[in-house]
VEXRO-196917 format. One record per residue: x, y, z of N, C-alpha, C, O, CB in turn; residue in one letter. Coordinates in steps of 0.001 Angstrom, whole numbers, padded with zeros to 6 digits, always signed. Glycine has a CB too. Example, Ala and Ser with C-alpha at 12.3 -4.5 7.8 and 13.67 -1.06 7.14 Angstrom:
+013190-005690+007800+012300-004500+007800+013200-003300+007800+014236-003319+008465+011308-004473+009046A;+012850-002250+007080+013670-001060+007140+012900+000030+007870+013409+001138+008039+014084-000598+005725S;
This chain:
-094805-031599+001992-093675-032308+001421-093219-031649+000128-092028-031582-000175-094033-033767+001172M;-094199-031164-000624-093844-030490-001883-092993-029272-001613-092047-028986-002348-095101-030087-002662A;-093334-028550-000552-092568-027358-000205-091156-027720+000222-090199-027028-000127-093267-026581+000903H;-091029-028789+000967-089707-029243+001435-088864-029677+000268-087676-029362+000198-089840-030394+002444T;-089474-030404-000656-088734-030877-001829-088229-029713-002668-087105-029737-003170-089614-031790-002683S;-089075-028690-002817-088648-027510-003606-087497-026799-002916-086591-026309-003590-089830-026523-003811Q;-087507-026730-001605-086414-026075-000855-085112-026826-001014-084038-026236-001127-086765-025967+000634S;-085235-028170-001021-084032-028988-001177-083414-028770-002552-082195-028681-002700-084358-030479-000970L;-084303-028683-003574-083775-028480-004929-083053-027139-005043-082001-027039-005675-084911-028554-005964R;-083639-026099-004415-082988-024771-004463-081640-024801-003727-080658-024196-004157-083917-023684-003834R;-081634-025525-002607-080374-025624-001856-079313-026349-002651-078142-025969-002661-080595-026336-000529G;-079766-027437-003338-078794-028188-004145-078249-027329-005279-077059-027368-005590-079436-029465-004716A;-079144-026548-005893-078721-025678-006997-077726-024625-006524-076739-024319-007193-079935-024996-007634A;-078023-024084-005346-077112-023063-004784-075751-023659-004476-074713-023037-004700-077709-022443-003507L;-075782-024925-003936-074519-025594-003628-073713-025850-004891-072496-025667-004927-074774-026909-002896L;-074431-026282-005932-073744-026554-007199-073131-025286-007780-072023-025285-008317-074714-027173-008210A;-073899-024207-007647-073400-022924-008164-072158-022473-007403-071216-021930-007980-074492-021843-008071S;-072179-022710-006104-071025-022312-005272-069802-023123-005625-068699-022586-005722-071343-022477-003779T;-069991-024418-005818-068872-025312-006188-068282-024896-007522-067064-024876-007699-069340-026787-006255V;-069149-024568-008446-068678-024141-009776-067858-022861-009688-066829-022697-010343-069866-023931-010726A;-068364-021964-008848-067629-020685-008680-066272-020910-008074-065286-020286-008466-068420-019710-007806A;-066228-021833-007086-064936-022153-006459-063994-022786-007460-062790-022527-007446-065130-023092-005260L;-064542-023612-008324-063701-024238-009349-063137-023207-010301-061973-023282-010694-064490-025280-010128G;-063965-022244-010670-063510-021171-011568-062400-020353-010941-061419-020001-011597-064673-020256-011939L;-062570-020048-009634-061544-019286-008920-060249-020075-008828-059164-019507-008953-062031-018910-007516L;-060353-021354-008616-059155-022204-008529-058437-022226-009854-057208-022162-009890-059519-023636-008104T;-059165-022313-010932-058549-022329-012265-057827-021025-012534-056710-021008-013050-059604-022579-013351A;-058482-019937-012178-057841-018630-012389-056583-018525-011563-055584-017978-012029-058799-017481-012035C;-056608-019033-010356-055417-018977-009507-054290-019779-010085-053144-019330-010042-055727-019471-008118G;-054565-020977-010641-053519-021809-011216-052938-021188-012468-051740-021307-012724-054055-023185-011526N;-053763-020538-013239-053280-019940-014482-052490-018694-014231-051777-018281-015145-054424-019632-015400G;-052537-018039-013077-051846-016781-012816-050765-016896-011788-050433-015905-011136-052809-015756-012384G;-050173-018122-011607-049109-018287-010623-047921-017381-010931-047317-016855-009997-048656-019742-010574Q;-047551-017170-012216-046395-016351-012589-046623-014886-012337-045679-014097-012399-046054-016557-014032G;-047838-014501-012056-048132-013094-011795-048750-012930-010421-049674-012137-010236-049065-012525-012868T;-048240-013679-009462-048713-013542-008086-048393-012152-007596-047518-011512-008180-048078-014608-007159S;-049036-011639-006568-048790-010297-006067-047307-010038-005781-046805-008941-006025-049600-010068-004813P;-046608-011063-005260-045183-010870-004960-044393-010719-006252-043516-009862-006362-044630-012052-004127E;-044721-011577-007243-044020-011499-008523-044326-010189-009242-043428-009569-009813-044402-012685-009410S;-045540-009783-009216-045928-008530-009857-045184-007376-009219-044731-006454-009897-047448-008309-009761V;-045066-007442-007906-044345-006389-007225-042901-006353-007687-042317-005282-007848-044418-006578-005718S;-042327-007530-007898-040934-007595-008326-040746-007158-009755-039704-006595-010091-040408-008981-008158G;-041705-007394-010592-041549-007058-012008-042150-005707-012363-042132-005304-013526-042182-008127-012862T;-042667-005026-011397-043254-003726-011671-042199-002630-011734-042445-001543-012256-044285-003390-010618A;-040997-002939-011184-039945-001921-011120-039567-001354-012482-039488-000133-012618-038722-002498-010470A;-039329-002187-013503-038959-001606-014797-039978-000622-015321-039623+000361-015973-038763-002689-015805P;-041236-000879-015041-042275+000018-015540-042176+001388-014886-042519+002404-015490-043659-000581-015295A;-041703+001402-013643-041575+002680-012959-040209+003314-013186-039975+004470-012835-041819+002502-011478T;-039310+002529-013781-037963+003039-014034-037030+002787-012885-035852+003133-012974-038008+004504-014323G;-037506+002194-011799-036631+001976-010652-035513+000998-010953-034379+001190-010515-037429+001481-009480N;-035831-000055-011703-034818-001063-011969-033719-000511-012862-032577-000960-012767-035446-002289-012608A;-034023+000432-013710-033014+000969-014615-032153+002035-013934-031111+002424-014460-033682+001552-015854S;-032585+002496-012785-031797+003515-012104-031118+003003-010857-030106+003561-010432-032661+004673-011753S;-031650+001953-010263-031065+001430-009035-031088-000077-009058-032119-000674-009368-031805+001955-007805T;-029956-000717-008732-029950-002164-008678-030265-002618-007268-030586-001804-006403-028603-002725-009142D;-030171-003949-007031-030590-004499-005748-029735-004013-004589-030184-004027-003442-030554-005996-005802S;-028530-003591-004867-027661-003128-003784-027858-001653-003482-027271-001109-002547-026211-003386-004132S;-028697-001016-004292-028943+000394-004080-027948+001254-004836-028004+002481-004742-028894+000715-002611G;-027020+000629-005597-026063+001381-006395-026683+001768-007711-027404+000972-008312-024788+000576-006624T;-026430+002923-008154-027021+003369-009405-026657+002435-010526-025492+002075-010693-026581+004778-009737S;-027642+002043-011291-027416+001147-012404-027568+001861-013729-027745+001212-014760-028360-000021-012334A;-027505+003148-013726-027512+003900-014972-026290+003447-015754-025231+003288-015148-027507+005462-014723V;-026370+003230-017066-025226+002737-017832-023935+003435-017447-023835+004662-017467-025476+002911-019311P;-022942+002612-017093-021701+003180-016584-021046+004103-017592-020390+005075-017219-020741+002080-016201S;-021224+003802-018862-020640+004668-019875-021147+006078-019761-020383+007037-019862-020923+004137-021248G;-022454+006205-019547-023026+007532-019451-022645+008206-018155-022175+009344-018129-024522+007467-019577S;-022867+007448-017043-022563+008050-015750-021100+008302-015575-020690+009385-015158-023052+007184-014643G;-020281+007275-015901-018849+007420-015706-018282+008479-016620-017437+009281-016223-018145+006103-015937S;-018758+008469-017844-018249+009456-018784-018549+010856-018308-017701+011748-018330-018839+009235-020165S;-019801+011023-017870-020177+012347-017415-019389+012751-016196-018885+013869-016098-021649+012405-017119S;-019290+011794-015242-018555+012117-014030-017092+012326-014328-016468+013261-013825-018725+011028-012994G;-016538+011432-015165-015125+011544-015491-014842+012827-016241-013844+013501-015990-014669+010351-016307S;-015723+013156-017159-015521+014368-017940-015571+015583-017044-014774+016513-017169-016563+014481-019046Q;-016540+015550-016130-016657+016690-015230-015429+016794-014349-014853+017866-014163-017917+016576-014372S;-015038+015619-013800-013870+015619-012927-012619+015942-013725-011783+016750-013322-013719+014264-012218S;-012518+015265-014901-011347+015507-015721-011273+016942-016190-010201+017542-016262-011341+014583-016901G;-012461+017489-016513-012486+018873-016966-012012+019792-015854-011259+020739-016081-013897+019272-017429S;-012467+019494-014657-012091+020330-013526-010617+020170-013213-009887+021145-013031-012932+019989-012298S;-010190+018887-013153-008781+018630-012849-007899+019113-013980-006894+019787-013755-008542+017139-012593T;-008296+018752-015241-007501+019169-016389-007429+020675-016507-006383+021244-016820-008066+018585-017657G;-008572+021315-016249-008591+022771-016348-007673+023391-015323-006940+024342-015595-010002+023305-016173G;-007741+022803-014101-006883+023338-013053-005429+023142-013390-004594+024039-013270-007196+022690-011724G;-005153+021874-013836-003768+021582-014172-003311+022434-015336-002204+022973-015348-003592+020107-014500A;-004222+022543-016345-003867+023340-017517-003659+024794-017133-002722+025451-017587-004950+023227-018594A;-004559+025280-016283-004429+026671-015859-003173+026863-015042-002454+027852-015184-005649+027108-015057T;-002926+025872-014167-001727+025968-013348-000475+025924-014201+000470+026690-014014-001695+024852-012321G;-000510+024959-015183+000640+024847-016055+000825+026099-016886+001937+026603-017048+000502+023643-016954G;-000311+026602-017420-000252+027807-018229+000226+028985-017399+001004+029822-017858-001616+028108-018842S;-000264+029028-016156+000118+030132-015286+001597+030068-014972+002301+031078-014996-000699+030113-013996S;+002067+028830-014668+003484+028669-014355+004321+029003-015575+005305+029737-015494+003784+027237-013871T;+003897+028431-016746+004640+028713-017971+004612+030189-018296+005605+030762-018745+004077+027914-019134G;+003446+030803-018059+003323+032227-018347+004235+033038-017453+004852+034011-017888+001882+032686-018177G;+004313+032627-016202+005174+033350-015271+006619+033226-015687+007381+034193-015673+004990+032835-013845T;+006986+031985-016068+008367+031760-016482+008670+032557-017745+009685+033245-017851+008629+030259-016716T;+007741+032435-018705+007940+033170-019953+007945+034664-019707+008763+035400-020259+006858+032811-020967T;+007019+035101-018868+006945+036525-018564+008210+037003-017889+008708+038095-018162+005744+036823-017686G;+008733+036152-016988+009957+036517-016285+011117+036616-017252+011920+037547-017193+010272+035506-015186S;+011193+035613-018169+012271+035624-019153+012146+036838-020062+013127+037520-020357+012262+034332-019983A;+010908+037092-020501+010687+038238-021371+010968+039538-020638+011410+040521-021233+009260+038235-021906A;+010705+039530-019334+010932+040734-018545+012389+041027-018302+012772+042188-018156+010237+040621-017246G;+013222+039983-018256+014648+040194-017990+015484+040242-019268+016577+040809-019266+015170+039095-017084T;+014987+039658-020357+015768+039632-021584+015905+041032-022167+014968+041829-022142+015128+038693-022605R;+017069+041305-022682+017290+042593-023352+016621+042559-024720+016854+041644-025511+018818+042906-023491C;+015802+043545-024989+015155+043655-026291+015987+044555-027209+016780+045379-026754+013713+044208-026142H;+015783+044371-028494+016564+045121-029481+016519+046618-029223+017538+047301-029333+016058+044830-030882T;+015352+047126-028884+015199+048572-028667+015978+049080-027457+016184+050285-027313+013735+048912-028495S;+016410+048172-026593+017141+048562-025390+018653+048468-025567+019414+048753-024642+016713+047698-024228E;+019079+048066-026761+020498+047811-026995+021053+048660-028130+020329+049094-029025+020720+046344-027299L;+022330+048876-028064+023066+049443-029192+024118+048413-029582+024568+047626-028749+023723+050846-028832S;+024507+048422-030859+025466+047427-031343+026669+048110-031962+026581+049215-032498+024809+046486-032362A;+027784+047427-031873+029014+047918-032492+029899+046719-032813+029675+045615-032319+029758+048935-031559S;+030890+046951-033634+031856+045911-033969+033224+046390-033518+033679+047461-033919+031846+045582-035502V;+033878+045591-032680+035189+045975-032179+036290+045745-033199+036047+045272-034309+035499+045216-030920G;+037510+046093-032795+038652+045951-033693+039010+044497-033961+038747+043606-033153+039845+046665-033120G;+039616+044290-035120+040038+042961-035532+041180+042450-034657+042090+043200-034306+040462+042972-036999N;+041121+041183-034314+042191+040532-033564+042599+039284-034349+042249+038165-033975+041735+040168-032090N;+043339+039486-035437+043644+038375-036341+044595+037356-035712+045338+037656-034778+044248+038908-037629P;+044541+036152-036257+045459+035113-035791+045252+033831-036570+044120+033425-036830+045272+034857-034295G;+046355+033195-036941+046341+031914-037646+045459+031938-038887+044697+031005-039138+045875+030821-036718A;+045571+033013-039656+044811+033118-040897+043334+033430-040675+042537+033363-041611+044939+031843-041675G;+042971+033765-039458+041575+034078-039146+041419+035557-038821+042305+036185-038242+041076+033221-037969Q;+040270+036091-039210+039901+037451-038840+038850+037348-037743+037830+036676-037902+039370+038270-040078E;+039111+038018-036640+038236+037868-035469+037749+039225-034976+038546+040081-034590+038971+037130-034335N;+036457+039406-034994+035852+040672-034571+034844+040422-033441+034072+039466-033517+035158+041376-035772F;+034836+041243-032418+033792+041127-031403+032552+041926-031796+032636+043111-032115+034315+041603-030044P;+031407+041261-031768+030127+041960-031922+029705+042359-030511+029546+041505-029638+029016+041052-032646I;+029530+043639-030297+029270+044142-028953+027850+044700-028842+027424+045519-029657+030295+045221-028581V;+027134+044245-027826+025817+044792-027503+025923+045505-026165+026444+044957-025194+024719+043670-027461L;+025425+046727-026127+025479+047527-024903+024070+047894-024471+023235+048298-025279+026333+048801-025109T;+023831+047744-023183+022514+048057-022625+022380+049575-022504+023040+050204-021677+022308+047365-021234N;+021524+050146-023332+021315+051595-023309+020036+051971-022570+019668+053144-022512+021269+052143-024729K;+019361+050971-022005+018106+051243-021302+018394+051645-019855+019544+051683-019419+017174+050005-021345S;+017336+051938-019137+017486+052309-017743+017258+051153-016790+017166+051357-015580+016550+053412-017415G;+017164+049926-017326+016936+048771-016469+017997+047710-016717+018707+047744-017721+015537+048192-016704R;+018092+046774-015794+019011+045649-015952+018318+044573-016781+017156+044246-016540+019464+045084-014563T;+019036+044027-017757+018475+042981-018597+019549+041958-018925+020705+042119-018533+017877+043574-019887C;+019174+040917-019635+020107+039820-019891+020163+039439-021367+019215+039657-022121+019720+038610-019068T;+021293+038867-021755+021439+038254-023075+022010+036859-022873+022774+036618-021939+022358+039115-024018V;+021634+035956-023748+022118+034579-023632+022115+033921-024995+021103+033938-025696+021255+033767-022641R;+023237+033346-025371+023306+032578-026598+023973+033306-027744+024807+034189-027548+021951+032178-027003G;+023583+032912-028952+024188+033433-030169+023439+034653-030696+022222+034753-030539+024233+032351-031233F;+024163+035579-031320+023489+036650-032053+023121+036134-033442+023598+035086-033877+024391+037926-032151P;+022271+036887-034124+022078+036659-035535+022897+037717-036254+023079+038816-035729+020561+036711-035938G;+023389+037411-037435+024219+038383-038153+024139+038161-039647+023953+037033-040105+025674+038299-037691A;+024279+039242-040414+024285+039147-041871+024969+040371-042439+024682+041500-042042+022849+039011-042434A;+025872+040138-043369+026480+041247-044101+025521+041677-045203+024937+040831-045880+027872+040845-044693F;+025355+042971-045388+024454+043470-046424+025137+044585-047215+026051+045245-046721+023130+043978-045800V;+024674+044783-048457+025194+045899-049257+024366+047147-048980+023514+047152-048091+025174+045556-050779N;+024617+048188-049734+023962+049469-049485+022441+049404-049659+021710+050188-049053+024534+050520-050411A;+021970+048470-050485+020530+048349-050701+019873+047374-049719+018664+047146-049772+020260+047902-052126S;+020676+046810-048833+020134+045907-047822+020093+044449-048213+019552+043626-047475+018783+046331-047476G;+020658+044111-049365+020699+042722-049811+021812+041965-049100+022938+042451-048990+020894+042648-051332T;+021482+040768-048618+022486+039988-047895+023594+039534-048824+023355+039147-049968+021844+038781-047219Q;+024818+039591-048303+025992+039145-049039+026502+037843-048416+026800+037788-047223+027103+040240-049035L;+026595+036812-049233+027111+035544-048730+026057+034745-047977+024950+035231-047743+028296+035791-047831G;+026408+033497-047592+025468+032635-046875+025283+033075-045418+026031+033905-044901+025948+031187-046922P;+024288+032506-044788+024088+032796-043367+025294+032339-042562+025849+031275-042835+022809+032116-042845D;+025706+033123-041577+026803+032685-040702+026437+031398-039965+025261+031117-039731+027155+033790-039687P;+027439+030636-039610+027239+029399-038866+027613+029603-037404+028437+030458-037076+028066+028255-039479Q;+027008+028820-036541+027331+028909-035122+028545+028037-034800+028703+026944-035344+026121+028487-034263R;+029381+028531-033922+030548+027758-033500+030062+026520-032759+029309+026628-031791+031502+028612-032601V;+030485+025362-033205+030035+024121-032575+030688+023963-031199+031834+024358-030986+030365+022902-033474S;+029941+023385-030294+030467+023118-028955+030458+024315-028024+030914+024210-026885+031850+022613-029064G;+029947+025453-028483+029923+026637-027625+028876+026458-026524+027785+025946-026772+029625+027914-028459A;+029219+026881-025311+028308+026776-024174+027792+028156-023808+028558+029061-023478+029007+026119-022962T;+026475+028296-023874+025872+029596-023590+025684+029791-022091+025414+028844-021353+024528+029734-024313A;+025828+031013-021669+025549+031383-020284+024832+032731-020296+024996+033528-021220+026870+031447-019426S;+024044+032968-019271+023291+034217-019194+024208+035348-018739+024900+035247-017726+022086+034074-018232T;+024193+036411-019508+025004+037587-019170+024062+038699-018724+023189+039127-019479+025888+038051-020392V;+024245+039156-017503+023405+040222-016962+024051+041568-017238+025217+041803-016922+023174+040031-015447T;+023254+042443-017837+023772+043766-018205+023025+044855-017437+021824+045057-017617+023646+044001-019734L;+023753+045535-016593+023191+046728-015975+023253+047849-017003+023982+047723-017987+023956+047113-014656K;+022531+048921-016815+022590+050027-017781+024033+050447-018053+024806+050725-017135+021780+051231-017267P;+024374+050486-019349+025718+050886-019750+026691+049730-019898+027772+049921-020455+026260+051850-018763G;+026356+048550-019429+027263+047409-019545+027101+046707-020887+026081+046847-021563+027020+046421-018407Q;+028141+045942-021261+028168+045314-022586+028434+043814-022522+028938+043289-021529+029221+045975-023447S;+028078+043142-023618+028398+041731-023834+028884+041600-025265+028491+042372-026139+027157+040795-023557A;+029740+040618-025496+030280+040460-026833+030227+039009-027290+030265+038085-026478+031704+040969-026885W;+030139+038828-028598+030175+037502-029222+031132+037583-030404+031155+038577-031130+028736+037029-029679A;+031909+036547-030585+032913+036566-031646+032344+036314-033035+031499+035439-033221+033962+035549-031357G;+032817+037091-034012+032536+036875-035424+033867+036596-036087+034788+037410-036013+031803+038109-036082L;+033972+035448-036733+035276+035065-037286+035129+034456-038680+034125+033812-038986+035981+034069-036352T;+036136+034668-039510+036171+034054-040836+037615+033985-041304+038487+034704-040816+035295+034848-041851F;+037839+033103-042261+039193+032955-042795+039557+034158-043662+038717+034688-044388+039316+031650-043610S;+040793+034573-043579+041271+035689-044389+041127+035329-045864+041753+034373-046321+042750+036040-044046N;+040305+036080-046629+040077+035734-048034+041354+035670-048867+041415+034907-049832+039141+036729-048648P;+042367+036447-048519+043610+036429-049290+044323+035093-049128+045067+034658-050007+044532+037578-048856E;+044086+034458-048000+044698+033153-047752+043806+032025-048246+044287+031054-048831+044990+032976-046262I;+042501+032156-048006+041582+031072-048365+041231+031050-049840+040875+030004-050382+040323+031184-047561S;+041328+032194-050487+040962+032262-051893+039463+032374-052112+038993+032204-053237+041481+031059-052609G;+038706+032655-051067+037250+032774-051202+036882+034030-051985+037640+035000-052005+036577+032799-049814A;+035708+034009-052634+035198+035188-053304+034838+036227-052253+034425+035878-051147+033975+034844-054192G;+034990+037481-052588+034798+038529-051588+033807+039607-052028+033444+039721-053199+036122+039168-051266T;+033397+040375-051055+032564+041554-051281+032823+042494-050116+033252+042071-049042+031026+041184-051405A;+032555+043779-050344+032729+044752-049269+031350+045188-048784+030649+045921-049482+033572+045983-049747T;+030963+044745-047606+029628+045075-047096+029514+046558-046760+030505+047229-046472+029307+044233-045858P;+028294+047040-046804+028017+048394-046326+027720+048360-044828+027997+049314-044101+026830+049024-047104A;+027151+047242-044386+026769+047148-042978+026689+045697-042523+026643+044767-043328+025428+047844-042742A;+026674+045543-041220+026445+044246-040591+025142+044367-039788+025017+045231-038921+027671+043815-039666L;+024196+043509-040082+022963+043472-039300+023149+042519-038133+023548+041371-038328+021753+043043-040175L;+022867+042978-036933+023043+042182-035719+021683+042024-035030+020997+043004-034741+024085+042849-034755V;+021319+040782-034779+020055+040496-034089+020361+039907-032720+021004+038860-032638+019162+039519-034922T;+019917+040553-031637+020144+040011-030294+019453+038656-030120+018484+038367-030822+019642+041001-029227P;+019933+037832-029204+019319+036521-028968+017833+036629-028663+017402+037486-027892+020023+035812-027825P;+017067+035756-029274+015620+035639-029052+014831+036859-029521+013661+037004-029167+015349+035411-027590D;+015431+037711-030289+014750+038880-030839+014609+038733-032348+015316+037942-032972+015514+040178-030490E;+013691+039502-032929+013474+039469-034379+014000+040721-035075+014366+040674-036250+011995+039304-034678K;+014036+041827-034360+014511+043071-034961+016030+043159-034879+016646+042717-033909+013869+044285-034271D;+016611+043735-035910+018077+043825-035993+018581+045236-035765+017837+046210-035881+018558+043332-037342S;+019843+045322-035442+020555+046599-035312+021557+046682-036463+022258+045714-036759+021282+046725-033904L;+021613+047823-037096+022481+048005-038262+023765+048710-037859+023749+049807-037299+021758+048805-039364K;+024874+048052-038158+026196+048601-037813+026981+048832-039108+027123+047916-039917+026983+047635-036844V;+027482+050030-039301+028289+050313-040493+029555+049460-040463+030261+049406-039456+028650+051829-040577T;+029827+048796-041586+030996+047922-041656+032180+048695-042237+032105+049223-043346+030692+046659-042512W;+033267+048754-041478+034435+049531-041886+035701+048682-041954+036815+049200-041880+034646+050686-040932K;+035512+047374-042097+036670+046480-041995+037005+045742-043284+037595+044662-043260+036432+045481-040916N;+036619+046341-044413+037053+045798-045698+036252+044601-046180+035091+044404-045823+038476+045414-045610G;+036920+043819-047002+036247+042713-047681+035972+041551-046732+036664+041352-045734+037084+042232-048857V;+034929+040789-047085+034583+039575-046328+034330+038465-047338+033987+038745-048487+033320+039800-045397V;+034495+037204-046925+034239+036097-047856+032740+035911-048085+031963+035896-047130+034857+034791-047322P;+032335+035771-049344+030909+035594-049640+030623+034391-050532+029464+034030-050737+030369+036835-050296V;+031687+033763-051068+031481+032591-051916+032735+031727-051899+033826+032183-051556+031124+033009-053366S;+032547+030467-052279+033680+029561-052277+033650+028655-051041+032847+028837-050125+034991+030353-052330G;+034555+027677-051053+034575+026684-049982+034952+027255-048626+034585+026689-047596+035523+025591-050332N;+035666+028348-048605+036122+028899-047332+035408+030201-046996+035979+031103-046382+037625+029127-047367A;+034151+030278-047411+033430+031536-047222+032625+031594-045923+031939+032581-045658+032511+031762-048384S;+032708+030545-045121+031892+030505-043914+032298+031566-042898+033476+031768-042605+031979+029139-043283S;+031285+032229-042378+031466+033162-041274+030861+032485-040054+029761+031938-040129+030798+034575-041565V;+031572+032518-038928+031091+031840-037731+030849+032815-036594+031502+033851-036468+032078+030776-037297R;+029861+032431-035756+029471+033259-034619+029593+032458-033327+029280+031269-033276+028029+033787-034795L;+030065+033158-032269+030142+032537-030942+029015+033033-030059+028172+033818-030491+031496+032826-030280G;+029008+032569-028821+027988+032990-027861+028438+034224-027118+029623+034558-027123+027673+031870-026873V;+027510+034902-026482+027831+036136-025765+028522+035854-024433+028192+034917-023706+026563+036949-025527F;+029494+036712-024158+030194+036726-022876+030186+038149-022363+029960+039092-023122+031654+036179-023006S;+030433+038304-021080+030452+039660-020491+031640+040456-020982+032713+039897-021211+030480+039588-018961A;+031459+041759-021144+032544+042632-021556+032420+043083-022997+031396+042864-023644+033852+041944-021359G;+033479+043718-023495+033461+044262-024856+034327+043464-025812+034365+043753-027008+033918+045699-024847S;+035021+042465-025295+035875+041651-026149+037160+042311-026537+037880+041796-027392+035153+041278-027362G;+037477+043439-025938+038708+044162-026293+039915+043502-025643+041042+043963-025822+038619+045645-025864A;
């Protein structure tokens, strides 16, 4: 009986120990409900970086500012570059074509035709002749300035005739275009005068001038009626 009683006590102790262990496991389970295997799986993504790179729909969740900016910049750079290159190329072609057809100062000679006075006005044709071996064009107003023997300008800058309509004049080798230079007769207007040594003529869109000896007497250089006016180029010599 003593042996049986001792066995019963050991069995009871083992049962009590098992119950206690089960209670401990139950407590641990209740305290960790928020970190169940399913929840842990769901919250483990940020640690791996998956949540910051991909959302639930599988669409990239990288900050749109960074991704969009980068993509937009790349696309915009490519598109803008193409457009810019295309625009530059087109503009370059147009500019190149214009530069290729325009008559340059070195390809022209200048002269001043005879006076064709009328109504108190002195009217002279400024003539540009194509001395090159290619066909070129002139369009618009010339630049002009009366100068003395030392090259100093006499009088104010000439003014352009208002309302003049420019057209492109094509000059084959040897052909000419003319633009009118006009001013009031100083004897009638009472303007101050000077006798120029030369007239500097600048072709349209050019910077270099051609020097023409002036042989037509005095010109107005001061006073209210001292304005010299210039017209646009037309085909011919103006004779």
